[in-house]
C-alpha positions, -999 to +999 in steps of 0.1 A: -001+002+001+013+035-008+022+051+024+013+089+018+019+100+053+056+088+047+058+101+012+048+135+015+076+145+042+102+129+018+089+149-012+089+183+007+125+173+019+136+163-019+118+195-031+133+224-009+168+225-025+148+230-058+126+255-044+155+276-033+172+271-068+141+280-086+133+312-064+167+324-071+168+317-109+133+332-112+146+367-098+174+364-121+154+356-153+129+384-144+157+408-147+165+394-183+194+371-172+194+333-180+218+318-152+225+283-164+253+283-137+229+279-108+237+241-104+273+255-097+260+281-073+244+256-052+274+235-052+295+266-040+268+275-016+270+239-002+306+238+000+313+269+015+287+261+044+306+228+049+338+246+052+324+272+077+309+244+097+341+223+098+364+250+107+339+258+137+337+222+148+374+219+147+378+252+166+352+246+194+364+226+221+331+222+240+295+220+230+287+240+198+269+273+204+235+270+183+235+304+172+270+303+157+267+266+147+236+282+123+251+317+114+287+307+103+276+279+076+249+304+065+269+334+063+299+314+047+272+300+022+256+333+013+292+349+008+303+322-016+270+325-036+272+361-038+307+360-052+294+336-079+268+362-086+294+389-088+313+367-112+283+362-133+271+398-134+306+412-143+308+388-174+275+391-186+265+425-177+295+445-176+314+424-203+285+415-222+294+379-225+272+353-238+249+341-206+248+306-219+284+300-221+291+319-188+264+299-170+276+262-181+312+275-174+301+287-140+284+251-133+315+233-141+338+255-121+313+252-091+313+216-093+350+213-095+354+239-067+332+219-045+350+185-053+385+201-047+375+216-012+355+186-005+384+163-014+408+184+008+387+183+039+381+146+035+418+141+034+423+163+066+397+142+084+417+109+073+384+090+073+381+056+057+348+068+041+350+095+013+327+118+031+326+145+057+301+142+086+290+172+104+264+158+125+267+183+154+262+212+132+236+194+114+209+186+142+204+225+146+194+225+110+171+198+112+155+202+144+117+206+142+092+215+165+086+191+194+049+192+194+051+178+160+057+143+172+023+146+194+002+157+165+001+124+143-001+126+107-006+165+107+026+171+126+046+148+105+031+164+072+033+200+082+056+205+112+084+178+111+110+199+091+139+222+099+137+260+098+155+262+064+123+245+048+100+273+063+126+299+051+125+288+016+085+287+016+086+323+032+114+335+005+093+324-023+063+340-008+078+371-003+094+372-040+063+367-055+046+397-036+076+417-044+078+411-081+040+414-086+027+441-060+057+465-054+073+493-077+108+475-071+092+444-086+074+464-115+107+479-125+126+446-121+102+431-145+104+460-169+139+455-171+136+419-182+109+426-207+125+456-223+156+472-209+157+501-235+124+514-225+133+509-187+165+528-193+146+556-209+123+560-179+153+563-159+157+529-144+192+520-138+193+485-157+226+475-148+222+481-112+189+461-115+206+433-132+236+430-107+214+431-078+189+404-092+217+381-101+234+387-068+203+380-050+192+351-068+225+333-065+225+337-028+191+324-024+203+294-047+232+288-026+210+283+003+195+254-015+228+237-015+234+243+021+201+228+029+208+196+009+239+192+031+229+203+064+192+188+065+186+164+038+220+147+039+223+149+077+256+170+076+273+143+053+294+161+022+304+136-004+318+148-038+291+146-066+264+138-044+240+167-056+232+149-088+211+169-112+191+189-087+205+220-099+191+214-136+158+203-120+156+239-102+160+256-136+132+231-152+110+241-122+112+277-135+096+266-166+070+244-148+059+271-127+057+296-154+082+321-137+060+326-107+079+318-072+044+310-054+037+281-076+070+269-071+061+258-035+039+233-048+060+226-080+091+220-059+072+192-038+058+177-069+093+175-084+105+161-053+077+134-052+083+124-087+120+123-082+115+097-053+085+079-064+103+049-076+114+044-038+076+039-029+065+015-056+075-021-050+093-040-076+110-013-094+144-023-111+172-002-118+164+003-154+128+014-144+142+036-115+160+061-141+131+061-160+110+075-130+139+102-125+130+116-158+092+123-149+103+158-138+117+168-170+089+152-192+062+171-170+084+202-179+084+195-215+047+191-215+041+224-196+063+242-219+042+230-250+011+236-236+019+273-226+036+278-263+004+266-278-019+287-255+004+318-260-009+336-231+019+365-224+018+361-189+028+327-191+058+334-214+095+340-202+106+377-201+110+392-236+148+400-233+159+368-215+194+360-223+200+389-245+227+415-237+218+452-232+235+476-254+224+512-242+243+528-272+218+508-294+189+526-278 
Protein backbone atom coordinates (compact mmCIF):
# COMPACT_ATOMS: atom_id res chain seq x y z
CA UNK A 1 0.00 0.00 0.00
CA UNK A 2 1.25 3.50 -0.87
CA UNK A 3 2.15 5.29 2.38
CA UNK A 4 1.12 8.90 1.73
CA UNK A 5 2.06 10.13 5.22
CA UNK A 6 5.61 8.86 4.73
CA UNK A 7 5.79 9.99 1.09
CA UNK A 8 4.84 13.67 1.50
CA UNK A 9 7.58 14.61 4.02
CA UNK A 10 10.18 12.87 1.84
CA UNK A 11 8.88 14.76 -1.21
CA UNK A 12 9.05 18.07 0.68
CA UNK A 13 12.62 17.40 1.81
CA UNK A 14 13.61 16.45 -1.72
CA UNK A 15 11.92 19.53 -3.16
CA UNK A 16 13.26 22.29 -0.90
CA UNK A 17 16.70 22.56 -2.58
CA UNK A 18 14.79 22.91 -5.85
CA UNK A 19 12.60 25.64 -4.35
CA UNK A 20 15.63 27.67 -3.25
CA UNK A 21 17.23 27.26 -6.68
CA UNK A 22 14.00 28.00 -8.55
CA UNK A 23 13.27 31.17 -6.57
CA UNK A 24 16.79 32.47 -7.10
CA UNK A 25 16.73 31.68 -10.82
CA UNK A 26 13.29 33.28 -11.22
CA UNK A 27 14.58 36.57 -9.80
CA UNK A 28 17.53 36.49 -12.21
CA UNK A 29 15.35 35.65 -15.20
CA UNK A 30 12.80 38.33 -14.37
CA UNK A 31 15.66 40.81 -14.82
CA UNK A 32 16.48 39.25 -18.20
CA UNK A 33 19.49 37.18 -17.10
CA UNK A 34 19.47 33.46 -17.89
CA UNK A 35 21.77 31.98 -15.25
CA UNK A 36 22.58 28.40 -16.19
CA UNK A 37 25.23 28.47 -13.48
CA UNK A 38 22.66 27.75 -10.76
CA UNK A 39 23.85 24.12 -10.31
CA UNK A 40 27.38 25.41 -9.73
CA UNK A 41 26.14 28.15 -7.40
CA UNK A 42 24.26 25.59 -5.30
CA UNK A 43 27.40 23.45 -5.18
CA UNK A 44 29.53 26.41 -4.05
CA UNK A 45 26.93 27.41 -1.46
CA UNK A 46 26.93 23.88 -0.07
CA UNK A 47 30.72 23.50 0.16
CA UNK A 48 31.20 26.99 1.63
CA UNK A 49 28.70 26.12 4.36
CA UNK A 50 30.57 22.85 4.95
CA UNK A 51 33.91 24.67 5.19
CA UNK A 52 32.50 27.17 7.69
CA UNK A 53 30.93 24.43 9.77
CA UNK A 54 34.05 22.24 9.63
CA UNK A 55 36.32 25.05 10.81
CA UNK A 56 33.94 25.97 13.61
CA UNK A 57 33.60 22.38 14.83
CA UNK A 58 37.38 21.97 14.76
CA UNK A 59 37.94 25.21 16.68
CA UNK A 60 35.24 24.57 19.28
CA UNK A 61 36.43 22.42 22.16
CA UNK A 62 33.15 22.23 24.09
CA UNK A 63 29.51 22.02 23.00
CA UNK A 64 28.61 24.05 19.93
CA UNK A 65 26.87 27.38 20.36
CA UNK A 66 23.49 27.01 18.58
CA UNK A 67 23.59 30.54 17.13
CA UNK A 68 27.14 30.23 15.76
CA UNK A 69 26.53 26.67 14.53
CA UNK A 70 23.78 28.09 12.30
CA UNK A 71 25.17 31.55 11.56
CA UNK A 72 28.69 30.56 10.43
CA UNK A 73 27.64 28.00 7.75
CA UNK A 74 24.86 30.29 6.51
CA UNK A 75 27.15 33.32 6.33
CA UNK A 76 29.84 31.33 4.50
CA UNK A 77 27.23 29.92 2.12
CA UNK A 78 25.79 33.36 1.34
CA UNK A 79 29.22 34.93 0.79
CA UNK A 80 30.36 32.14 -1.53
CA UNK A 81 27.12 32.35 -3.52
CA UNK A 82 27.37 36.15 -3.64
CA UNK A 83 30.85 35.94 -5.16
CA UNK A 84 29.50 33.58 -7.82
CA UNK A 85 26.71 36.06 -8.53
CA UNK A 86 29.16 38.96 -8.81
CA UNK A 87 31.31 36.93 -11.21
CA UNK A 88 28.32 36.09 -13.41
CA UNK A 89 27.11 39.71 -13.31
CA UNK A 90 30.51 41.13 -14.23
CA UNK A 91 30.91 38.77 -17.18
CA UNK A 92 27.37 39.03 -18.58
CA UNK A 93 26.26 42.55 -17.62
CA UNK A 94 29.49 44.57 -17.67
CA UNK A 95 31.44 42.61 -20.29
CA UNK A 96 28.27 41.43 -22.09
CA UNK A 97 29.56 37.89 -22.54
CA UNK A 98 27.22 35.17 -23.77
CA UNK A 99 25.01 34.17 -20.82
CA UNK A 100 24.66 30.54 -21.86
CA UNK A 101 28.40 30.01 -22.14
CA UNK A 102 29.15 31.83 -18.88
CA UNK A 103 26.44 29.90 -17.03
CA UNK A 104 27.68 26.51 -18.21
CA UNK A 105 31.26 27.49 -17.38
CA UNK A 106 30.19 28.53 -13.88
CA UNK A 107 28.43 25.23 -13.35
CA UNK A 108 31.59 23.36 -14.31
CA UNK A 109 33.66 25.66 -12.10
CA UNK A 110 31.28 25.33 -9.14
CA UNK A 111 31.29 21.53 -9.25
CA UNK A 112 35.08 21.46 -9.55
CA UNK A 113 35.43 23.99 -6.73
CA UNK A 114 33.21 21.93 -4.46
CA UNK A 115 34.91 18.64 -5.27
CA UNK A 116 38.38 20.12 -4.76
CA UNK A 117 37.69 21.60 -1.33
CA UNK A 118 35.44 18.70 -0.37
CA UNK A 119 38.21 16.26 -1.24
CA UNK A 120 40.72 18.37 0.71
CA UNK A 121 38.55 18.32 3.83
CA UNK A 122 38.02 14.58 3.48
CA UNK A 123 41.81 14.10 3.45
CA UNK A 124 42.15 16.29 6.55
CA UNK A 125 39.69 14.12 8.46
CA UNK A 126 41.62 10.99 7.47
CA UNK A 127 38.45 8.89 7.49
CA UNK A 128 38.10 5.60 5.67
CA UNK A 129 34.83 6.77 4.07
CA UNK A 130 35.14 9.44 1.30
CA UNK A 131 32.80 11.90 3.04
CA UNK A 132 32.64 14.49 5.81
CA UNK A 133 30.11 14.09 8.62
CA UNK A 134 29.06 17.31 10.37
CA UNK A 135 26.36 15.73 12.48
CA UNK A 136 26.72 18.18 15.38
CA UNK A 137 26.00 21.18 13.18
CA UNK A 138 23.35 19.34 11.20
CA UNK A 139 21.18 18.73 14.25
CA UNK A 140 20.62 22.48 14.62
CA UNK A 141 19.44 22.75 11.01
CA UNK A 142 17.19 19.68 11.04
CA UNK A 143 15.63 20.20 14.49
CA UNK A 144 11.85 20.51 14.30
CA UNK A 145 9.12 21.56 16.71
CA UNK A 146 8.74 19.09 19.58
CA UNK A 147 4.95 19.36 19.36
CA UNK A 148 5.05 17.76 15.89
CA UNK A 149 5.63 14.32 17.40
CA UNK A 150 2.34 14.53 19.31
CA UNK A 151 0.12 15.60 16.40
CA UNK A 152 0.10 12.39 14.37
CA UNK A 153 -0.13 12.70 10.59
CA UNK A 154 -0.66 16.48 10.73
CA UNK A 155 2.56 17.03 12.64
CA UNK A 156 4.50 14.69 10.38
CA UNK A 157 3.30 16.32 7.16
CA UNK A 158 3.39 19.99 8.18
CA UNK A 159 5.63 20.47 11.21
CA UNK A 160 8.40 17.87 10.99
CA UNK A 161 10.98 20.01 9.14
CA UNK A 162 13.96 22.18 9.99
CA UNK A 163 13.79 25.97 9.81
CA UNK A 164 15.31 26.15 6.31
CA UNK A 165 12.21 24.49 4.87
CA UNK A 166 9.97 27.24 6.21
CA UNK A 167 12.55 29.85 5.18
CA UNK A 168 12.42 28.56 1.59
CA UNK A 169 8.62 28.84 1.55
CA UNK A 170 8.71 32.32 3.11
CA UNK A 171 11.29 33.56 0.58
CA UNK A 172 9.19 32.25 -2.31
CA UNK A 173 6.05 33.99 -1.00
CA UNK A 174 7.85 37.29 -0.36
CA UNK A 175 9.52 37.14 -3.79
CA UNK A 176 6.16 36.57 -5.51
CA UNK A 177 4.66 39.53 -3.64
CA UNK A 178 7.57 41.86 -4.41
CA UNK A 179 7.59 40.96 -8.10
CA UNK A 180 3.86 41.47 -8.54
CA UNK A 181 2.80 44.14 -6.06
CA UNK A 182 5.70 46.56 -5.51
CA UNK A 183 7.35 49.29 -7.53
CA UNK A 184 10.70 47.52 -7.24
CA UNK A 185 9.19 44.37 -8.72
CA UNK A 186 7.56 46.37 -11.53
CA UNK A 187 10.85 48.02 -12.44
CA UNK A 188 12.67 44.68 -12.26
CA UNK A 189 10.17 43.09 -14.63
CA UNK A 190 10.45 46.11 -16.94
CA UNK A 191 14.22 45.56 -17.14
CA UNK A 192 13.63 41.94 -18.12
CA UNK A 193 10.96 42.72 -20.69
CA UNK A 194 12.44 45.77 -22.42
CA UNK A 195 15.63 47.21 -20.92
CA UNK A 196 15.79 50.02 -23.47
CA UNK A 197 12.37 51.32 -22.46
CA UNK A 198 13.22 50.89 -18.77
CA UNK A 199 16.45 52.82 -19.31
CA UNK A 200 14.58 55.61 -21.07
CA UNK A 201 12.23 55.79 -18.08
CA UNK A 202 15.19 56.45 -15.77
CA UNK A 203 15.64 52.92 -14.39
CA UNK A 204 19.25 51.88 -13.81
CA UNK A 205 19.27 48.65 -15.85
CA UNK A 206 22.72 47.42 -14.85
CA UNK A 207 22.07 47.98 -11.14
CA UNK A 208 18.84 45.98 -11.27
CA UNK A 209 20.54 43.18 -13.17
CA UNK A 210 23.45 43.05 -10.72
CA UNK A 211 21.11 43.03 -7.69
CA UNK A 212 18.77 40.43 -9.18
CA UNK A 213 21.60 38.07 -10.14
CA UNK A 214 23.42 38.40 -6.81
CA UNK A 215 20.28 38.02 -4.68
CA UNK A 216 19.16 35.11 -6.85
CA UNK A 217 22.53 33.37 -6.43
CA UNK A 218 22.48 33.85 -2.65
CA UNK A 219 19.02 32.28 -2.43
CA UNK A 220 20.05 29.42 -4.73
CA UNK A 221 23.16 28.84 -2.62
CA UNK A 222 20.95 28.19 0.39
CA UNK A 223 19.57 25.24 -1.56
CA UNK A 224 23.02 23.67 -1.51
CA UNK A 225 23.33 24.33 2.22
CA UNK A 226 19.90 22.78 2.82
CA UNK A 227 20.87 19.65 0.92
CA UNK A 228 24.01 19.09 2.98
CA UNK A 229 22.89 20.18 6.44
CA UNK A 230 19.27 19.06 6.45
CA UNK A 231 18.54 16.54 3.70
CA UNK A 232 21.91 14.71 3.92
CA UNK A 233 22.16 15.11 7.72
CA UNK A 234 25.44 17.02 7.52
CA UNK A 235 27.25 14.53 5.28
CA UNK A 236 29.22 15.94 2.33
CA UNK A 237 30.22 13.60 -0.50
CA UNK A 238 31.68 14.76 -3.79
CA UNK A 239 29.22 14.71 -6.71
CA UNK A 240 26.34 13.93 -4.34
CA UNK A 241 24.06 16.72 -5.60
CA UNK A 242 23.16 14.88 -8.78
CA UNK A 243 21.00 16.85 -11.20
CA UNK A 244 19.14 18.91 -8.61
CA UNK A 245 20.51 22.20 -9.95
CA UNK A 246 19.15 21.46 -13.41
CA UNK A 247 15.84 20.39 -11.90
CA UNK A 248 15.64 23.80 -10.21
CA UNK A 249 16.03 25.50 -13.61
CA UNK A 250 13.40 23.19 -15.13
CA UNK A 251 11.11 24.08 -12.23
CA UNK A 252 11.22 27.75 -13.27
CA UNK A 253 9.59 26.80 -16.58
CA UNK A 254 7.17 24.38 -14.91
CA UNK A 255 5.93 27.14 -12.56
CA UNK A 256 5.74 29.77 -15.34
CA UNK A 257 8.16 32.13 -13.58
CA UNK A 258 5.88 32.42 -10.51
CA UNK A 259 7.71 31.76 -7.20
CA UNK A 260 4.51 31.12 -5.24
CA UNK A 261 3.60 28.32 -7.68
CA UNK A 262 7.11 26.94 -7.15
CA UNK A 263 6.21 25.92 -3.57
CA UNK A 264 3.75 23.35 -4.88
CA UNK A 265 5.87 22.61 -7.96
CA UNK A 266 8.98 21.81 -5.91
CA UNK A 267 7.04 19.26 -3.84
CA UNK A 268 5.67 17.71 -7.04
CA UNK A 269 9.15 17.50 -8.53
CA UNK A 270 10.54 16.11 -5.29
CA UNK A 271 7.79 13.51 -5.20
CA UNK A 272 8.33 12.47 -8.82
CA UNK A 273 12.07 12.20 -8.20
CA UNK A 274 11.64 9.68 -5.36
CA UNK A 275 8.45 7.99 -6.57
CA UNK A 276 10.33 4.82 -7.47
CA UNK A 277 11.23 4.32 -3.79
CA UNK A 278 7.56 3.92 -2.86
CA UNK A 279 6.52 1.62 -5.70
CA UNK A 280 7.45 -2.02 -5.03
CA UNK A 281 9.30 -4.07 -7.61
CA UNK A 282 10.99 -1.18 -9.43
CA UNK A 283 14.28 -2.29 -11.04
CA UNK A 284 17.33 -0.17 -11.79
CA UNK A 285 16.27 0.53 -15.39
CA UNK A 286 12.78 1.62 -14.35
CA UNK A 287 14.29 3.71 -11.55
CA UNK A 288 16.11 5.89 -14.06
CA UNK A 289 12.93 6.22 -16.11
CA UNK A 290 11.05 7.48 -13.05
CA UNK A 291 13.77 10.11 -12.52
CA UNK A 292 12.95 11.44 -16.00
CA UNK A 293 9.39 12.32 -14.96
CA UNK A 294 10.11 15.91 -13.76
CA UNK A 295 11.75 16.73 -17.09
CA UNK A 296 8.94 15.13 -19.06
CA UNK A 297 6.37 17.12 -17.11
CA UNK A 298 8.36 20.32 -17.77
CA UNK A 299 8.39 19.63 -21.52
CA UNK A 300 4.62 19.02 -21.48
CA UNK A 301 4.04 22.31 -19.62
CA UNK A 302 6.34 24.15 -22.05
CA UNK A 303 4.43 22.79 -25.05
CA UNK A 304 1.08 23.59 -23.45
CA UNK A 305 2.00 27.19 -22.61
CA UNK A 306 3.52 27.71 -26.07
CA UNK A 307 0.31 26.57 -27.73
CA UNK A 308 -1.87 28.78 -25.52
CA UNK A 309 0.46 31.78 -26.09
CA UNK A 310 -0.75 33.72 -23.04
CA UNK A 311 1.69 36.58 -22.47
CA UNK A 312 1.75 36.16 -18.69
CA UNK A 313 2.89 32.53 -19.13
CA UNK A 314 5.85 33.41 -21.34
CA UNK A 315 9.44 34.13 -20.28
CA UNK A 316 10.68 37.74 -20.11
CA UNK A 317 11.05 39.11 -23.62
CA UNK A 318 14.73 40.05 -23.25
CA UNK A 319 15.75 36.89 -21.41
CA UNK A 320 19.31 35.88 -22.25
CA UNK A 321 19.98 38.96 -24.39
CA UNK A 322 22.75 41.44 -23.49
CA UNK A 323 21.74 45.09 -23.28
CA UNK A 324 23.68 47.62 -25.34
CA UNK A 325 22.71 51.09 -24.25
CA UNK A 326 24.30 52.73 -27.26
CA UNK A 327 21.82 50.87 -29.51
CA UNK A 328 18.86 52.44 -27.76
